[in-house]
N, C-alpha and C positions, 0 to 999 in steps of 0.2 A: 531215389539215392537216399544215404544214409547221412546227416549232417558230421561234416569232418568235426573230431574231435581236436581242439586248440590248448595245449598248453603255454598262459604266457611266461615265459623267463626274463621279460626285459622289467620286476616287478626293483620297480629303484627303492632302496635302502638305507637309510642313514644312521649310522649306531649313536646312542645318547652319547654325548659326552662322558659321561663316567666310566663308559667303556672302558677305555684303555688306561683310567688310574687304580681305578677298585680292581680291575682283575689281573694287573698285569704288581707283580712280588714286588716288594719297596727296593730293592737293589736297582731294577730295571725306570723308576716311575720316571724320574729326570729325563729319561732319554726315549720315551714313547711318545707318541702323536700328545697331543694336547690342543685343548680348545680353550682360546681365552678371549675372552671378551672383553671390550675398551670404547672407550666413548661409544654404545652402543654398537659395534660391530663384533663381528666374530672371526678368530684366521685361528692359522692352526700351526702349530710350533712344532719340528722337531729334533731332539735335543737342545732346547732351550732355542732355536733360531725358528722366527716367524718363517714359511716356505708361502705363506699364500697374501698375496695384496688385494684389493678388488673394496667392493660394497657390501660383503655376509659373508657366509659361512661356506662360501665355494660350492663344492659340488651338492651339498646341503640344500643351497635352493632350491631344486627340483623338486624337495620335497616338501617345501613349505607354500601354500597356495598363493599366490601373484610373484614368490618370489624368484621367476627369471625373469622378471617382467626393467623396469626401467631401469637406469642404474641412479647412485644417491638414494636408498634406500636403505635402514637403519635394521639390517638383518642380524639375527642373533639364533647362537643354537637350540635355544628354550623355543622359539619360534615355528620350528619342526614338530609338525603333530606328533601324538602316540604310531599312528599307522606307518606312519614311514620306519619305525623299529621293531615294532611288535605288529606280530600276524593277526593279533585278538582286536586286536583294536580301528582293523581294516574292516 
């Protein structure tokens, strides 16, 4: 029997924080998703309002080794490994 070909479509990615601001026209820059880091923790804001609370950068925690560990960690968007957004780094 031939081995089955498998395509893994569950590749977790986390865009680098600059994506939303650098690639958005100045007119909309204040309204798009923004990463804010305060007191050693990152959160997401949309239209200037924080949309996340918790211990780290939300969904991005899945792209940080150990990021889904116990709460109380100080995680920021900068902790994401390049392989989380750059296919060449995987």
